[in-house]
Structure formats: structure tokens, C-alpha cells
PDBQT receptor file of N, H, CA, C and O in Angstrom, charges set to zero:
ATOM      1  N   UNK A   1     -21.692   8.299  -5.813  1.00  0.00    +0.000 N 
ATOM      2  CA  UNK A   1     -21.699   8.053  -4.398  1.00  0.00    +0.000 C 
ATOM      3  C   UNK A   1     -21.753   9.402  -3.667  1.00  0.00    +0.000 C 
ATOM      4  O   UNK A   1     -21.063  10.350  -4.040  1.00  0.00    +0.000 OA
ATOM      5  N   UNK A   2     -22.565   9.469  -2.644  1.00  0.00    +0.000 N 
ATOM      6  H   UNK A   2     -23.126   8.699  -2.341  1.00  0.00    +0.000 HD
ATOM      7  CA  UNK A   2     -22.730  10.713  -1.896  1.00  0.00    +0.000 C 
ATOM      8  C   UNK A   2     -21.643  10.903  -0.859  1.00  0.00    +0.000 C 
ATOM      9  O   UNK A   2     -21.084   9.948  -0.320  1.00  0.00    +0.000 OA
ATOM     10  N   UNK A   3     -21.368  12.149  -0.604  1.00  0.00    +0.000 N 
ATOM     11  H   UNK A   3     -21.822  12.925  -1.042  1.00  0.00    +0.000 HD
ATOM     12  CA  UNK A   3     -20.482  12.522   0.495  1.00  0.00    +0.000 C 
ATOM     13  C   UNK A   3     -21.353  12.840   1.706  1.00  0.00    +0.000 C 
ATOM     14  O   UNK A   3     -22.374  13.516   1.583  1.00  0.00    +0.000 OA
ATOM     15  N   UNK A   4     -20.953  12.359   2.854  1.00  0.00    +0.000 N 
ATOM     16  H   UNK A   4     -20.124  11.809   2.954  1.00  0.00    +0.000 HD
ATOM     17  CA  UNK A   4     -21.695  12.608   4.092  1.00  0.00    +0.000 C 
ATOM     18  C   UNK A   4     -20.780  13.381   5.025  1.00  0.00    +0.000 C 
ATOM     19  O   UNK A   4     -19.651  12.968   5.289  1.00  0.00    +0.000 OA
ATOM     20  N   UNK A   5     -21.278  14.509   5.522  1.00  0.00    +0.000 N 
ATOM     21  H   UNK A   5     -22.195  14.845   5.308  1.00  0.00    +0.000 HD
ATOM     22  CA  UNK A   5     -20.453  15.337   6.397  1.00  0.00    +0.000 C 
ATOM     23  C   UNK A   5     -21.235  15.753   7.637  1.00  0.00    +0.000 C 
ATOM     24  O   UNK A   5     -22.389  16.173   7.561  1.00  0.00    +0.000 OA
ATOM     25  N   UNK A   6     -20.576  15.624   8.769  1.00  0.00    +0.000 N 
ATOM     26  H   UNK A   6     -19.638  15.283   8.832  1.00  0.00    +0.000 HD
ATOM     27  CA  UNK A   6     -21.108  16.118  10.038  1.00  0.00    +0.000 C 
ATOM     28  C   UNK A   6     -20.043  17.055  10.610  1.00  0.00    +0.000 C 
ATOM     29  O   UNK A   6     -18.959  17.162  10.037  1.00  0.00    +0.000 OA
ATOM     30  N   UNK A   7     -20.319  17.721  11.703  1.00  0.00    +0.000 N 
ATOM     31  H   UNK A   7     -21.199  17.633  12.169  1.00  0.00    +0.000 HD
ATOM     32  CA  UNK A   7     -19.292  18.596  12.269  1.00  0.00    +0.000 C 
ATOM     33  C   UNK A   7     -17.977  17.878  12.609  1.00  0.00    +0.000 C 
ATOM     34  O   UNK A   7     -16.919  18.506  12.625  1.00  0.00    +0.000 OA
ATOM     35  N   UNK A   8     -18.038  16.567  12.879  1.00  0.00    +0.000 N 
ATOM     36  H   UNK A   8     -18.897  16.056  12.866  1.00  0.00    +0.000 HD
ATOM     37  CA  UNK A   8     -16.823  15.858  13.280  1.00  0.00    +0.000 C 
ATOM     38  C   UNK A   8     -16.379  14.756  12.329  1.00  0.00    +0.000 C 
ATOM     39  O   UNK A   8     -15.378  14.089  12.590  1.00  0.00    +0.000 OA
ATOM     40  N   UNK A   9     -17.105  14.549  11.226  1.00  0.00    +0.000 N 
ATOM     41  H   UNK A   9     -17.918  15.091  11.014  1.00  0.00    +0.000 HD
ATOM     42  CA  UNK A   9     -16.807  13.414  10.358  1.00  0.00    +0.000 C 
ATOM     43  C   UNK A   9     -17.074  13.757   8.904  1.00  0.00    +0.000 C 
ATOM     44  O   UNK A   9     -18.040  14.450   8.585  1.00  0.00    +0.000 OA
ATOM     45  N   UNK A  10     -16.206  13.265   8.024  1.00  0.00    +0.000 N 
ATOM     46  H   UNK A  10     -15.421  12.702   8.283  1.00  0.00    +0.000 HD
ATOM     47  CA  UNK A  10     -16.419  13.391   6.588  1.00  0.00    +0.000 C 
ATOM     48  C   UNK A  10     -16.248  12.010   5.974  1.00  0.00    +0.000 C 
ATOM     49  O   UNK A  10     -15.164  11.430   6.038  1.00  0.00    +0.000 OA
ATOM     50  N   UNK A  11     -17.306  11.483   5.383  1.00  0.00    +0.000 N 
ATOM     51  H   UNK A  11     -18.187  11.954   5.331  1.00  0.00    +0.000 HD
ATOM     52  CA  UNK A  11     -17.267  10.219   4.645  1.00  0.00    +0.000 C 
ATOM     53  C   UNK A  11     -17.389  10.555   3.172  1.00  0.00    +0.000 C 
ATOM     54  O   UNK A  11     -18.334  11.221   2.750  1.00  0.00    +0.000 OA
ATOM     55  N   UNK A  12     -16.430  10.090   2.401  1.00  0.00    +0.000 N 
ATOM     56  H   UNK A  12     -15.663   9.548   2.744  1.00  0.00    +0.000 HD
ATOM     57  CA  UNK A  12     -16.438  10.367   0.970  1.00  0.00    +0.000 C 
ATOM     58  C   UNK A  12     -15.830   9.185   0.247  1.00  0.00    +0.000 C 
ATOM     59  O   UNK A  12     -15.143   8.369   0.863  1.00  0.00    +0.000 OA
ATOM     60  N   UNK A  13     -16.069   9.078  -1.044  1.00  0.00    +0.000 N 
ATOM     61  H   UNK A  13     -16.626   9.740  -1.544  1.00  0.00    +0.000 HD
ATOM     62  CA  UNK A  13     -15.467   7.985  -1.806  1.00  0.00    +0.000 C 
ATOM     63  C   UNK A  13     -13.938   8.107  -1.822  1.00  0.00    +0.000 C 
ATOM     64  O   UNK A  13     -13.388   9.202  -1.708  1.00  0.00    +0.000 OA
ATOM     65  N   UNK A  14     -13.274   6.975  -1.965  1.00  0.00    +0.000 N 
ATOM     66  H   UNK A  14     -13.720   6.085  -2.057  1.00  0.00    +0.000 HD
ATOM     67  CA  UNK A  14     -11.826   6.987  -2.125  1.00  0.00    +0.000 C 
ATOM     68  C   UNK A  14     -11.454   7.706  -3.405  1.00  0.00    +0.000 C 
ATOM     69  O   UNK A  14     -12.227   7.732  -4.363  1.00  0.00    +0.000 OA
ATOM     70  N   UNK A  15     -10.259   8.292  -3.417  1.00  0.00    +0.000 N 
ATOM     71  H   UNK A  15      -9.631   8.271  -2.639  1.00  0.00    +0.000 HD
ATOM     72  CA  UNK A  15      -9.648   8.810  -4.640  1.00  0.00    +0.000 C 
ATOM     73  C   UNK A  15      -8.253   8.208  -4.727  1.00  0.00    +0.000 C 
ATOM     74  O   UNK A  15      -7.740   7.684  -3.738  1.00  0.00    +0.000 OA
ATOM     75  N   UNK A  16      -7.644   8.279  -5.884  1.00  0.00    +0.000 N 
ATOM     76  H   UNK A  16      -8.061   8.705  -6.688  1.00  0.00    +0.000 HD
ATOM     77  CA  UNK A  16      -6.298   7.752  -6.050  1.00  0.00    +0.000 C 
ATOM     78  C   UNK A  16      -5.308   8.483  -5.142  1.00  0.00    +0.000 C 
ATOM     79  O   UNK A  16      -4.283   7.919  -4.758  1.00  0.00    +0.000 OA
ATOM     80  N   UNK A  17      -5.609   9.719  -4.805  1.00  0.00    +0.000 N 
ATOM     81  H   UNK A  17      -6.441  10.177  -5.117  1.00  0.00    +0.000 HD
ATOM     82  CA  UNK A  17      -4.745  10.484  -3.890  1.00  0.00    +0.000 C 
ATOM     83  C   UNK A  17      -4.711   9.889  -2.489  1.00  0.00    +0.000 C 
ATOM     84  O   UNK A  17      -3.829  10.229  -1.700  1.00  0.00    +0.000 OA
ATOM     85  N   UNK A  18      -5.650   9.012  -2.164  1.00  0.00    +0.000 N 
ATOM     86  H   UNK A  18      -6.366   8.736  -2.805  1.00  0.00    +0.000 HD
ATOM     87  CA  UNK A  18      -5.700   8.383  -0.840  1.00  0.00    +0.000 C 
ATOM     88  C   UNK A  18      -4.767   7.175  -0.715  1.00  0.00    +0.000 C 
ATOM     89  O   UNK A  18      -4.616   6.632   0.380  1.00  0.00    +0.000 OA
ATOM     90  N   UNK A  19      -4.147   6.749  -1.806  1.00  0.00    +0.000 N 
ATOM     91  H   UNK A  19      -4.270   7.190  -2.695  1.00  0.00    +0.000 HD
ATOM     92  CA  UNK A  19      -3.369   5.507  -1.810  1.00  0.00    +0.000 C 
ATOM     93  C   UNK A  19      -2.233   5.514  -0.790  1.00  0.00    +0.000 C 
ATOM     94  O   UNK A  19      -2.050   4.528  -0.076  1.00  0.00    +0.000 OA
ATOM     95  N   UNK A  20      -1.485   6.573  -0.709  1.00  0.00    +0.000 N 
ATOM     96  H   UNK A  20      -1.634   7.374  -1.290  1.00  0.00    +0.000 HD
ATOM     97  CA  UNK A  20      -0.346   6.622   0.216  1.00  0.00    +0.000 C 
ATOM     98  C   UNK A  20      -0.797   6.494   1.659  1.00  0.00    +0.000 C 
ATOM     99  O   UNK A  20      -0.232   5.709   2.420  1.00  0.00    +0.000 OA
ATOM    100  N   UNK A  21      -1.804   7.254   2.039  1.00  0.00    +0.000 N 
ATOM    101  H   UNK A  21      -2.263   7.892   1.421  1.00  0.00    +0.000 HD
ATOM    102  CA  UNK A  21      -2.308   7.202   3.417  1.00  0.00    +0.000 C 
ATOM    103  C   UNK A  21      -2.943   5.848   3.714  1.00  0.00    +0.000 C 
ATOM    104  O   UNK A  21      -2.753   5.294   4.797  1.00  0.00    +0.000 OA
ATOM    105  N   UNK A  22      -3.694   5.317   2.759  1.00  0.00    +0.000 N 
ATOM    106  H   UNK A  22      -3.849   5.766   1.879  1.00  0.00    +0.000 HD
ATOM    107  CA  UNK A  22      -4.330   4.009   2.956  1.00  0.00    +0.000 C 
ATOM    108  C   UNK A  22      -3.269   2.932   3.172  1.00  0.00    +0.000 C 
ATOM    109  O   UNK A  22      -3.377   2.125   4.095  1.00  0.00    +0.000 OA
ATOM    110  N   UNK A  23      -2.243   2.920   2.319  1.00  0.00    +0.000 N 
ATOM    111  H   UNK A  23      -2.154   3.575   1.569  1.00  0.00    +0.000 HD
ATOM    112  CA  UNK A  23      -1.191   1.919   2.443  1.00  0.00    +0.000 C 
ATOM    113  C   UNK A  23      -0.456   2.049   3.774  1.00  0.00    +0.000 C 
ATOM    114  O   UNK A  23      -0.294   1.062   4.491  1.00  0.00    +0.000 OA
ATOM    115  N   UNK A  24      -0.018   3.238   4.101  1.00  0.00    +0.000 N 
ATOM    116  H   UNK A  24      -0.150   4.040   3.519  1.00  0.00    +0.000 HD
ATOM    117  CA  UNK A  24       0.821   3.400   5.295  1.00  0.00    +0.000 C 
ATOM    118  C   UNK A  24       0.047   3.311   6.603  1.00  0.00    +0.000 C 
ATOM    119  O   UNK A  24       0.634   3.003   7.640  1.00  0.00    +0.000 OA
ATOM    120  N   UNK A  25      -1.255   3.573   6.581  1.00  0.00    +0.000 N 
ATOM    121  H   UNK A  25      -1.732   3.823   5.739  1.00  0.00    +0.000 HD
ATOM    122  CA  UNK A  25      -2.020   3.562   7.830  1.00  0.00    +0.000 C 
ATOM    123  C   UNK A  25      -2.717   2.243   8.138  1.00  0.00    +0.000 C 
ATOM    124  O   UNK A  25      -2.947   1.929   9.306  1.00  0.00    +0.000 OA
ATOM    125  N   UNK A  26      -3.059   1.462   7.107  1.00  0.00    +0.000 N 
ATOM    126  H   UNK A  26      -2.872   1.717   6.158  1.00  0.00    +0.000 HD
ATOM    127  CA  UNK A  26      -3.751   0.213   7.430  1.00  0.00    +0.000 C 
ATOM    128  C   UNK A  26      -3.692  -0.895   6.382  1.00  0.00    +0.000 C 
ATOM    129  O   UNK A  26      -3.752  -2.067   6.754  1.00  0.00    +0.000 OA
ATOM    130  N   UNK A  27      -3.580  -0.590   5.123  1.00  0.00    +0.000 N 
ATOM    131  H   UNK A  27      -3.532   0.362   4.821  1.00  0.00    +0.000 HD
ATOM    132  CA  UNK A  27      -3.674  -1.631   4.098  1.00  0.00    +0.000 C 
ATOM    133  C   UNK A  27      -2.487  -2.593   4.095  1.00  0.00    +0.000 C 
ATOM    134  O   UNK A  27      -2.586  -3.683   3.531  1.00  0.00    +0.000 OA
ATOM    135  N   UNK A  28      -1.379  -2.216   4.706  1.00  0.00    +0.000 N 
ATOM    136  H   UNK A  28      -1.299  -1.331   5.164  1.00  0.00    +0.000 HD
ATOM    137  CA  UNK A  28      -0.218  -3.102   4.743  1.00  0.00    +0.000 C 
ATOM    138  C   UNK A  28      -0.074  -3.840   6.078  1.00  0.00    +0.000 C 
ATOM    139  O   UNK A  28       0.892  -4.575   6.277  1.00  0.00    +0.000 OA
ATOM    140  N   UNK A  29      -1.014  -3.649   6.974  1.00  0.00    +0.000 N 
ATOM    141  H   UNK A  29      -1.799  -3.051   6.812  1.00  0.00    +0.000 HD
ATOM    142  CA  UNK A  29      -0.921  -4.210   8.331  1.00  0.00    +0.000 C 
ATOM    143  C   UNK A  29      -1.664  -5.545   8.420  1.00  0.00    +0.000 C 
ATOM    144  O   UNK A  29      -2.885  -5.577   8.266  1.00  0.00    +0.000 OA
ATOM    145  N   UNK A  30      -0.947  -6.646   8.667  1.00  0.00    +0.000 N 
ATOM    146  H   UNK A  30       0.045  -6.619   8.793  1.00  0.00    +0.000 HD
ATOM    147  CA  UNK A  30      -1.603  -7.960   8.734  1.00  0.00    +0.000 C 
ATOM    148  C   UNK A  30      -2.669  -8.053   9.825  1.00  0.00    +0.000 C 
ATOM    149  O   UNK A  30      -3.666  -8.754   9.650  1.00  0.00    +0.000 OA
ATOM    150  N   UNK A  31      -2.478  -7.374  10.921  1.00  0.00    +0.000 N 
ATOM    151  H   UNK A  31      -1.668  -6.805  11.063  1.00  0.00    +0.000 HD
ATOM    152  CA  UNK A  31      -3.467  -7.424  12.007  1.00  0.00    +0.000 C 
ATOM    153  C   UNK A  31      -4.753  -6.705  11.603  1.00  0.00    +0.000 C 
ATOM    154  O   UNK A  31      -5.849  -7.165  11.921  1.00  0.00    +0.000 OA
ATOM    155  N   UNK A  32      -4.623  -5.599  10.918  1.00  0.00    +0.000 N 
ATOM    156  H   UNK A  32      -3.732  -5.225  10.660  1.00  0.00    +0.000 HD
ATOM    157  CA  UNK A  32      -5.799  -4.823  10.489  1.00  0.00    +0.000 C 
ATOM    158  C   UNK A  32      -6.547  -5.541   9.375  1.00  0.00    +0.000 C 
ATOM    159  O   UNK A  32      -7.776  -5.506   9.334  1.00  0.00    +0.000 OA
ATOM    160  N   UNK A  33      -5.826  -6.188   8.477  1.00  0.00    +0.000 N 
ATOM    161  H   UNK A  33      -4.827  -6.217   8.510  1.00  0.00    +0.000 HD
ATOM    162  CA  UNK A  33      -6.453  -6.780   7.289  1.00  0.00    +0.000 C 
ATOM    163  C   UNK A  33      -6.781  -8.267   7.426  1.00  0.00    +0.000 C 
ATOM    164  O   UNK A  33      -7.215  -8.889   6.456  1.00  0.00    +0.000 OA
ATOM    165  N   UNK A  34      -6.585  -8.837   8.593  1.00  0.00    +0.000 N 
ATOM    166  H   UNK A  34      -6.233  -8.331   9.381  1.00  0.00    +0.000 HD
ATOM    167  CA  UNK A  34      -6.763 -10.289   8.710  1.00  0.00    +0.000 C 
ATOM    168  C   UNK A  34      -8.188 -10.767   8.439  1.00  0.00    +0.000 C 
ATOM    169  O   UNK A  34      -8.373 -11.937   8.105  1.00  0.00    +0.000 OA
ATOM    170  N   UNK A  35      -9.188  -9.922   8.568  1.00  0.00    +0.000 N 
ATOM    171  H   UNK A  35      -9.038  -8.971   8.839  1.00  0.00    +0.000 HD
ATOM    172  CA  UNK A  35     -10.565 -10.320   8.273  1.00  0.00    +0.000 C 
ATOM    173  C   UNK A  35     -11.061  -9.779   6.932  1.00  0.00    +0.000 C 
ATOM    174  O   UNK A  35     -12.239  -9.911   6.602  1.00  0.00    +0.000 OA
ATOM    175  N   UNK A  36     -10.168  -9.180   6.172  1.00  0.00    +0.000 N 
ATOM    176  H   UNK A  36      -9.210  -9.073   6.440  1.00  0.00    +0.000 HD
ATOM    177  CA  UNK A  36     -10.516  -8.674   4.842  1.00  0.00    +0.000 C 
ATOM    178  C   UNK A  36     -10.521  -9.831   3.857  1.00  0.00    +0.000 C 
ATOM    179  O   UNK A  36     -10.057 -10.926   4.174  1.00  0.00    +0.000 OA
ATOM    180  N   UNK A  37     -11.039  -9.590   2.676  1.00  0.00    +0.000 N 
ATOM    181  H   UNK A  37     -11.416  -8.700   2.418  1.00  0.00    +0.000 HD
ATOM    182  CA  UNK A  37     -11.041 -10.616   1.643  1.00  0.00    +0.000 C 
ATOM    183  C   UNK A  37      -9.739 -10.608   0.848  1.00  0.00    +0.000 C 
ATOM    184  O   UNK A  37      -9.580 -11.407  -0.076  1.00  0.00    +0.000 OA
ATOM    185  N   UNK A  38      -8.804  -9.720   1.188  1.00  0.00    +0.000 N 
ATOM    186  H   UNK A  38      -8.933  -9.071   1.938  1.00  0.00    +0.000 HD
ATOM    187  CA  UNK A  38      -7.518  -9.631   0.512  1.00  0.00    +0.000 C 
ATOM    188  C   UNK A  38      -6.389  -9.601   1.539  1.00  0.00    +0.000 C 
ATOM    189  O   UNK A  38      -6.597  -9.289   2.712  1.00  0.00    +0.000 OA
ATOM    190  N   UNK A  39      -5.200  -9.932   1.069  1.00  0.00    +0.000 N 
ATOM    191  H   UNK A  39      -5.032 -10.185   0.116  1.00  0.00    +0.000 HD
ATOM    192  CA  UNK A  39      -4.009  -9.945   1.920  1.00  0.00    +0.000 C 
ATOM    193  C   UNK A  39      -3.472  -8.532   2.104  1.00  0.00    +0.000 C 
ATOM    194  O   UNK A  39      -3.813  -7.632   1.336  1.00  0.00    +0.000 OA
ATOM    195  N   UNK A  40      -2.629  -8.332   3.122  1.00  0.00    +0.000 N 
ATOM    196  H   UNK A  40      -2.351  -9.063   3.745  1.00  0.00    +0.000 HD
ATOM    197  CA  UNK A  40      -2.002  -7.017   3.289  1.00  0.00    +0.000 C 
ATOM    198  C   UNK A  40      -1.260  -6.622   2.002  1.00  0.00    +0.000 C 
ATOM    199  O   UNK A  40      -0.647  -7.459   1.338  1.00  0.00    +0.000 OA
ATOM    200  N   UNK A  41      -1.331  -5.357   1.679  1.00  0.00    +0.000 N 
ATOM    201  H   UNK A  41      -1.829  -4.678   2.218  1.00  0.00    +0.000 HD
ATOM    202  CA  UNK A  41      -0.667  -4.874   0.471  1.00  0.00    +0.000 C 
ATOM    203  C   UNK A  41       0.845  -4.860   0.683  1.00  0.00    +0.000 C 
ATOM    204  O   UNK A  41       1.328  -4.459   1.742  1.00  0.00    +0.000 OA
ATOM    205  N   UNK A  42       1.571  -5.295  -0.315  1.00  0.00    +0.000 N 
ATOM    206  H   UNK A  42       1.179  -5.621  -1.175  1.00  0.00    +0.000 HD
ATOM    207  CA  UNK A  42       3.030  -5.361  -0.231  1.00  0.00    +0.000 C 
ATOM    208  C   UNK A  42       3.698  -4.018  -0.509  1.00  0.00    +0.000 C 
ATOM    209  O   UNK A  42       4.817  -3.772  -0.059  1.00  0.00    +0.000 OA
ATOM    210  N   UNK A  43       3.006  -3.144  -1.254  1.00  0.00    +0.000 N 
ATOM    211  H   UNK A  43       2.096  -3.344  -1.620  1.00  0.00    +0.000 HD
ATOM    212  CA  UNK A  43       3.557  -1.821  -1.557  1.00  0.00    +0.000 C 
ATOM    213  C   UNK A  43       2.415  -0.897  -1.981  1.00  0.00    +0.000 C 
ATOM    214  O   UNK A  43       1.272  -1.325  -2.142  1.00  0.00    +0.000 OA
ATOM    215  N   UNK A  44       2.749   0.362  -2.154  1.00  0.00    +0.000 N 
ATOM    216  H   UNK A  44       3.678   0.711  -2.023  1.00  0.00    +0.000 HD
ATOM    217  CA  UNK A  44       1.732   1.366  -2.482  1.00  0.00    +0.000 C 
ATOM    218  C   UNK A  44       1.130   1.146  -3.869  1.00  0.00    +0.000 C 
ATOM    219  O   UNK A  44      -0.012   1.537  -4.111  1.00  0.00    +0.000 OA
ATOM    220  N   UNK A  45       1.873   0.533  -4.772  1.00  0.00    +0.000 N 
ATOM    221  H   UNK A  45       2.800   0.216  -4.575  1.00  0.00    +0.000 HD
ATOM    222  CA  UNK A  45       1.344   0.261  -6.111  1.00  0.00    +0.000 C 
ATOM    223  C   UNK A  45       0.160  -0.706  -6.049  1.00  0.00    +0.000 C 
ATOM    224  O   UNK A  45      -0.792  -0.572  -6.818  1.00  0.00    +0.000 OA
ATOM    225  N   UNK A  46       0.219  -1.668  -5.145  1.00  0.00    +0.000 N 
ATOM    226  H   UNK A  46       0.992  -1.776  -4.521  1.00  0.00    +0.000 HD
ATOM    227  CA  UNK A  46      -0.907  -2.598  -4.961  1.00  0.00    +0.000 C 
ATOM    228  C   UNK A  46      -2.132  -1.818  -4.479  1.00  0.00    +0.000 C 
ATOM    229  O   UNK A  46      -3.244  -2.038  -4.959  1.00  0.00    +0.000 OA
ATOM    230  N   UNK A  47      -1.923  -0.920  -3.540  1.00  0.00    +0.000 N 
ATOM    231  H   UNK A  47      -1.020  -0.741  -3.150  1.00  0.00    +0.000 HD
ATOM    232  CA  UNK A  47      -3.021  -0.104  -3.025  1.00  0.00    +0.000 C 
ATOM    233  C   UNK A  47      -3.623   0.750  -4.137  1.00  0.00    +0.000 C 
ATOM    234  O   UNK A  47      -4.845   0.866  -4.232  1.00  0.00    +0.000 OA
ATOM    235  N   UNK A  48      -2.788   1.343  -4.971  1.00  0.00    +0.000 N 
ATOM    236  H   UNK A  48      -1.796   1.249  -4.894  1.00  0.00    +0.000 HD
ATOM    237  CA  UNK A  48      -3.290   2.147  -6.095  1.00  0.00    +0.000 C 
ATOM    238  C   UNK A  48      -4.119   1.289  -7.050  1.00  0.00    +0.000 C 
ATOM    239  O   UNK A  48      -5.160   1.730  -7.537  1.00  0.00    +0.000 OA
ATOM    240  N   UNK A  49      -3.669   0.089  -7.312  1.00  0.00    +0.000 N 
ATOM    241  H   UNK A  49      -2.824  -0.269  -6.916  1.00  0.00    +0.000 HD
ATOM    242  CA  UNK A  49      -4.407  -0.806  -8.212  1.00  0.00    +0.000 C 
ATOM    243  C   UNK A  49      -5.773  -1.159  -7.635  1.00  0.00    +0.000 C 
ATOM    244  O   UNK A  49      -6.764  -1.212  -8.364  1.00  0.00    +0.000 OA
ATOM    245  N   UNK A  50      -5.827  -1.399  -6.334  1.00  0.00    +0.000 N 
ATOM    246  H   UNK A  50      -5.022  -1.356  -5.742  1.00  0.00    +0.000 HD
ATOM    247  CA  UNK A  50      -7.112  -1.712  -5.681  1.00  0.00    +0.000 C 
ATOM    248  C   UNK A  50      -8.058  -0.520  -5.774  1.00  0.00    +0.000 C 
ATOM    249  O   UNK A  50      -9.233  -0.679  -6.105  1.00  0.00    +0.000 OA
ATOM    250  N   UNK A  51      -7.551   0.663  -5.483  1.00  0.00    +0.000 N 
ATOM    251  H   UNK A  51      -6.596   0.792  -5.213  1.00  0.00    +0.000 HD
ATOM    252  CA  UNK A  51      -8.406   1.860  -5.558  1.00  0.00    +0.000 C 
ATOM    253  C   UNK A  51      -8.902   2.068  -6.983  1.00  0.00    +0.000 C 
ATOM    254  O   UNK A  51     -10.072   2.395  -7.184  1.00  0.00    +0.000 OA
ATOM    255  N   UNK A  52      -8.036   1.885  -7.973  1.00  0.00    +0.000 N 
ATOM    256  H   UNK A  52      -7.086   1.619  -7.810  1.00  0.00    +0.000 HD
ATOM    257  CA  UNK A  52      -8.472   2.013  -9.366  1.00  0.00    +0.000 C 
ATOM    258  C   UNK A  52      -9.588   1.031  -9.692  1.00  0.00    +0.000 C 
ATOM    259  O   UNK A  52     -10.547   1.380 -10.380  1.00  0.00    +0.000 OA
ATOM    260  N   UNK A  53      -9.461  -0.194  -9.197  1.00  0.00    +0.000 N 
ATOM    261  H   UNK A  53      -8.682  -0.477  -8.638  1.00  0.00    +0.000 HD
ATOM    262  CA  UNK A  53     -10.483  -1.209  -9.425  1.00  0.00    +0.000 C 
ATOM    263  C   UNK A  53     -11.817  -0.762  -8.777  1.00  0.00    +0.000 C 
ATOM    264  O   UNK A  53     -12.879  -0.862  -9.391  1.00  0.00    +0.000 OA
ATOM    265  N   UNK A  54     -11.737  -0.273  -7.539  1.00  0.00    +0.000 N 
ATOM    266  H   UNK A  54     -10.875  -0.191  -7.040  1.00  0.00    +0.000 HD
ATOM    267  CA  UNK A  54     -12.944   0.191  -6.860  1.00  0.00    +0.000 C 
ATOM    268  C   UNK A  54     -13.591   1.340  -7.617  1.00  0.00    +0.000 C 
ATOM    269  O   UNK A  54     -14.815   1.382  -7.740  1.00  0.00    +0.000 OA
ATOM    270  N   UNK A  55     -12.798   2.266  -8.124  1.00  0.00    +0.000 N 
ATOM    271  H   UNK A  55     -11.804   2.231  -8.024  1.00  0.00    +0.000 HD
ATOM    272  CA  UNK A  55     -13.342   3.415  -8.846  1.00  0.00    +0.000 C 
ATOM    273  C   UNK A  55     -14.040   2.978 -10.132  1.00  0.00    +0.000 C 
ATOM    274  O   UNK A  55     -15.041   3.582 -10.518  1.00  0.00    +0.000 OA
ATOM    275  N   UNK A  56     -13.538   1.954 -10.796  1.00  0.00    +0.000 N 
ATOM    276  H   UNK A  56     -12.725   1.464 -10.482  1.00  0.00    +0.000 HD
ATOM    277  CA  UNK A  56     -14.184   1.432 -12.014  1.00  0.00    +0.000 C 
ATOM    278  C   UNK A  56     -15.520   0.777 -11.697  1.00  0.00    +0.000 C 
ATOM    279  O   UNK A  56     -16.430   0.780 -12.526  1.00  0.00    +0.000 OA
ATOM    280  N   UNK A  57     -15.639   0.213 -10.490  1.00  0.00    +0.000 N 
ATOM    281  H   UNK A  57     -14.900   0.211  -9.816  1.00  0.00    +0.000 HD
ATOM    282  CA  UNK A  57     -16.857  -0.489 -10.114  1.00  0.00    +0.000 C 
ATOM    283  C   UNK A  57     -17.981   0.427  -9.664  1.00  0.00    +0.000 C 
ATOM    284  O   UNK A  57     -19.119  -0.020  -9.520  1.00  0.00    +0.000 OA
ATOM    285  N   UNK A  58     -17.680   1.712  -9.436  1.00  0.00    +0.000 N 
ATOM    286  H   UNK A  58     -16.755   2.075  -9.552  1.00  0.00    +0.000 HD
ATOM    287  CA  UNK A  58     -18.718   2.643  -8.987  1.00  0.00    +0.000 C 
ATOM    288  C   UNK A  58     -19.793   2.774 -10.051  1.00  0.00    +0.000 C 
ATOM    289  O   UNK A  58     -19.502   2.773 -11.247  1.00  0.00    +0.000 OA
ATOM    290  N   UNK A  59     -21.043   2.888  -9.605  1.00  0.00    +0.000 N 
ATOM    291  H   UNK A  59     -21.280   2.888  -8.633  1.00  0.00    +0.000 HD
ATOM    292  CA  UNK A  59     -22.148   3.053 -10.569  1.00  0.00    +0.000 C 
ATOM    293  C   UNK A  59     -22.109   4.387 -11.284  1.00  0.00    +0.000 C 
ATOM    294  O   UNK A  59     -22.970   4.665 -12.119  1.00  0.00    +0.000 OA
TER     295      UNK A  59
């Protein structure tokens, strides 16, 4: 997967190091995740498991 960078934005693939920020900033929030295909994460371990699954699915 390519990284895309502009002067004001960096888009890059998730890494396992992103789990804490992902969980605390949005993955555990029912309002943010209500249109997702998964429920809000109950803890950071759930977020880590999801990221690991995504990383395995990368081409």
C-alpha cells in the first residue's frame, strides 16, 4: 500500500503502534462507529486484533 503525503496530510497504512490512538480517539465511540460494520471496541486488545487482521489482508 502506498503512502500519500501532502504539505498538510499524511495517509499511510495502519500499524500495530496505532492501536492505542485508534481505540482512544474513535474505535470505542458508539456515535463514531454506528455506521461501521463492527461494534465499538470494548478495549485496546480488540483494536489490536482488528489491526492485525487488516495487516494480514494486505496484498
